[in-house]
C-alpha positions in Angstrom: -7.0 25.4 21.9 -5.1 23.7 19.1 -6.3 20.7 17.1 -3.9 18.1 15.9 -4.2 17.4 12.2 -5.1 13.8 11.4 -3.2 12.3 8.5 -5.2 11.6 5.3 -4.4 7.8 5.6 -6.4 7.6 8.9 -9.5 8.5 7.0 -8.9 6.3 4.0 -7.4 3.1 5.5 -6.6 2.0 9.0 -3.1 2.9 10.3 -2.3 -0.8 10.5 -4.1 -2.7 7.7 -5.5 -6.0 8.9 -5.5 -8.9 6.6 -8.8 -10.5 5.6 -9.8 -13.4 7.9 -8.8 -16.1 5.4 -5.4 -14.5 5.0 -5.0 -14.0 8.7 -5.5 -17.7 9.2 -2.9 -18.5 6.6 -0.5 -16.0 8.2 -0.9 -17.6 11.6 -0.4 -21.2 10.3 2.4 -20.6 7.8 5.4 -18.5 8.7 6.3 -17.9 5.0 2.9 -16.3 4.6 3.6 -14.0 7.5 6.8 -12.9 5.8 4.9 -12.3 2.5 2.3 -10.3 4.3 5.0 -8.2 5.9 6.5 -7.5 2.5 3.1 -6.6 1.0 2.3 -4.4 4.0 5.6 -2.6 3.8 5.1 -2.0 0.0 1.6 -0.5 0.6 2.8 1.6 3.5 5.7 2.9 1.4 3.4 3.7 -1.5 1.2 5.8 0.8 4.1 7.4 2.7 5.8 8.7 -0.5 2.8 9.2 -2.8 2.9 13.0 -2.3 6.7 13.3 -1.6 8.4 16.5 -2.8 12.0 15.5 -2.1 14.1 13.8 -4.7 14.5 10.8 -2.4 10.8 10.5 -1.6 9.9 10.7 -5.3 12.4 8.0 -6.1 11.1 5.7 -3.4 7.6 6.2 -4.6 8.5 5.5 -8.2 10.2 2.2 -7.1 7.3 1.2 -5.0 4.7 2.1 -7.6 6.7 0.1 -10.2 6.8 -2.9 -7.9 3.0 -2.7 -7.3 2.0 -2.1 -10.9 4.4 -4.7 -12.5 2.8 -8.1 -13.6 5.8 -10.3 -12.8 4.6 -13.8 -12.1 8.1 -15.3 -12.1 9.6 -13.6 -9.0 8.4 -15.0 -5.6 8.5 -11.5 -4.0 6.7 -9.7 -6.7 3.4 -7.9 -5.8 1.4 -10.3 -8.0 3.0 -13.4 -6.7 2.6 -12.3 -3.1 -1.1 -11.4 -3.7 -1.8 -14.8 -5.3 0.0 -16.7 -2.6 -2.0 -14.9 0.1 -5.3 -15.3 -1.8 -5.7 -11.5 -2.6 -6.7 -9.9 -5.9 -3.8 -7.7 -7.0 -5.9 -5.6 -9.4 -8.4 -4.8 -6.6 -5.5 -3.6 -4.3 -4.0 -1.6 -7.2 -7.3 0.2 -8.0 -7.8 1.0 -4.3 -4.3 2.5 -4.1 -4.8 4.5 -7.3 -8.2 5.8 -6.0 -6.7 6.7 -2.6 -3.9 8.6 -4.4 -6.3 10.5 -6.6 -8.5 11.4 -3.6 -5.4 12.6 -1.8 -4.2 14.8 -4.6 -7.7 16.3 -4.9 -7.6 17.1 -1.1 -4.1 18.7 -1.6 -5.3 20.9 -4.5 -8.3 22.1 -2.5 -6.1 23.0 0.5 -3.7 24.8 -1.8 -6.5 27.0 -3.3 
């Protein structure tokens, strides 16, 4: 009997992150917020997908995504910070959660390699 391995992301975050209720209401009422949510969700999914990449392409995509998330650019509408503020989310809270998730994932990888 073989057991399928469950990806790390299934333990840490749901496979399809749901917006908080206040954000969900905004997304339903305002199409532009729905677009911003999709951009934010894609960025977070890319961060998680490529966080432990070993290929040159994967590492580049992770670096680009990480730079987008960590940058404090308030002037660009589609910056991480601007999207978070528009949706009523705290960017530093999301950043710290992603950093913590990545640190936990790297610890799991080190334990498996040992």
